[in-house]
N, C-alpha and C positions, 0 to 999 in steps of 0.2 A: 504493500500500500504506500509506504513512504517513498519507494522508488518511483511509483507512478506519479506521485505529487512532485517529486524532483524533476522528472521529465517534463511534466506539464509546466512547471515554473520556468525551465530552460526554454521551452517552446515559446512561452509568452515573452520572455526576455529577447529572444531572437527576432520575433515579430516587431517588438518595440524598436530594436536597433535598425531594422529595415525601414520602418516608418520614419524614424528620425533622419536617416540618411537620404530620404527622398522627399521632395515637395512637389505635389501635383504630378508625379511620375517623372520629374526631372532630377537627375543626380546633382547633389549639392557639391559645389566646387569649394574646396577649403584653401585658405592661404598657405603658401609654401614657405613663409618666413615669419619672423616675429613682427607684430604690428608696430608701425611707427606713425604717429600722428603728424600730418603735414600742417605746420602753422603758417608757413610763408611760401608763396609761389610768385616768382618774378622773372621777367625777361632780363638777361644780362647784357649790358652794353659793352663791357670789356672785362677781361680776365688777366690778372698779372700773377704769374706763377713763379715759384722758385725753380731753379734749373732742374732739380731732380724730383720735383713734385710728382706724386702718383696717387691715384685713387683705386688702384687695382686690388688692394687687399681689403680686409674688413675695416681698416682705418687708413687714413691718409699717411703718407710718408714723404720724406725728402723736402720738408719745409712747409711754408704756408702758401695759401692762395688768397688773393685779394680780388673781390668781385665788386664791380660798379654796376648797380642795378638801374633799370630804366625809371625808377621813381626817385632817383638821385641819392639813394642810400648807398653806403659802402660797407661791405661785410668782409671780415677776415676769417677764413677757415684755417684753424690752427693745425699743425701736425698732430696726428693721433685722433682726429675727429672721425667718428663712425661714418662709414660709407654705405650707400643703399645697395640692396639686391634688386637688380633691374628686371629680371624675368624677361617678359616679352617687350618691355619698354626699351626704346632705342637710346642708349647712353650717348651723350654728346661728347665728341672728341675734337670738335672744331673750336679751338680757343682763340682764333684770330678774327673771324668774321663777327662783327657786332650783331648781337641778338640772335646768334645761332644756337645759343643754349638757354634753357629755362631752368631756374633753380627751384627745387622742392626741398624744404628744410624743416626740421624740428628744432624750434628755438627755445632757449632759456634766457629771457631778457633779450639782449643784443648778441648773445653767444649762439653759434651754430653747434647743436648737439649731434645732429645726424643730417645727412643731405644726399641728394641725387641731382645730377646734371643731365637733363633730358634734351634731346634734339628738338628744336623748334619746328613747328609746321612750316611747310613751304609757302603757304598763303596765310596772311594775317598773323604772322609769327609773333607780333607783339601784343596781340589781342587774345588769341586762343591757342591751346595746345591739345592735341588728341592723344588719349590714352586707351589701353585695352578696356574692355567692359568691366563693370562692377561685378563682384560675386556675392556681396552681402551689404547690409546696412546695420547701423547701430545708433545709439543715443537718440532713440525715438525718431529715427529717420533723418537726423541732421547730418550724419556722416556716412560716407560710402567706403567700402573696403575693396581694394584691388587684390588680385591673386598673389602678388609679390609682397603683400603685407602693408602697403601704403594705405593710410586712412586719410581721406580727403573730405572737405566740407561739401555739403549738397545745397544747391539753391532751393528756394521754395516758390513755385514747384520746379522740378526738373522736367524739361520737355522731352517727351518720348516720341521717337521717329522710327517708323517701320513700315515699309511698303510691301512686305510680304502679304500674301492672301490671308494668312492666319496671324498677322502681326498685331492685331488689336489687343491691347492690354488694359486692365482695369486700374492699375496703379504701378508705381515704380517698383514695388516689391514683386508684383506679378511679372514685370518686364525682366527684372534681374533673375528670377527663377527660370524663365523661359529662354533668356538670351544672355547668359553669364559669360564673362571672360572673353575668349576669342570669338564668341558669337555676336559680339557687339562692340561698340566703341563709346567712350565717354569724353565729352568735350569740356575742358576747363577754361573758364574766363580768367584771364590774367589780371584783370582790373579788380574783380571781386573775389578772386582766390577760391572759387568753388566750381563744382560740376554744374553746368547749366543745361546740358542736353545729353541724351544717349541715343544711339542709333543701332538698330539690328543689322547684321551682315548676312 
C-alpha cells in the first residue's frame, strides 16, 4: 500500500514538473547566465582605450576604458570590471567609428559595475538598438529578461508587431510565451532606456 502511495506521489510530482516547464504548450526558455540589471543604455560617441585593454575575459584587463556618451557624460570602466555574456547579441569591436557601439551597464552611482558593448543598428543607430527577443518578465511586468541574463526596463505599453497569420497576441506575456528569444526581436529606445516594441520573426 505504501509503495502504491509513493508511486502515485512521484507521478503527481512528474506531472507538476511538466506543467511548470510548459506554458500554453510552448517550452519555456531559461536564461543561460546570471541576471544583470541594465541601469544605463547609451550610444557612445568615442572610446579611449589603454593599449592593452581587453574585455575578452569575465573582467576587463590591460587598463581602463574611457567612454564619451552621446548625452555628454563621460564614464571610466576600470580594470577588473565585470564583462557581459553576449549570447546571440553582437558584441561591438569597432572602437573608432563614432556611435558604432551602444553601452549597456549596471551602475552603482557613477561607477560601472558590469557592462556590455553592443553593435549599433545600421539605421537610426543613435535612437534604437535591436536585441534578441525577451524570454520572460519580472517586477510586475516592468522588466524584461533576455536569454543571456540581461534585465532591461519595459515601456508601458510595449508595442507588439507580428504579421504572421497566427500572430495575434493578447498581451506581452502571451507574445513572449509564443515568440521567445530567437523567434522575435526587441527594440530598445536609446533616449528612454527601455524596450518599446517587439516583433515576431
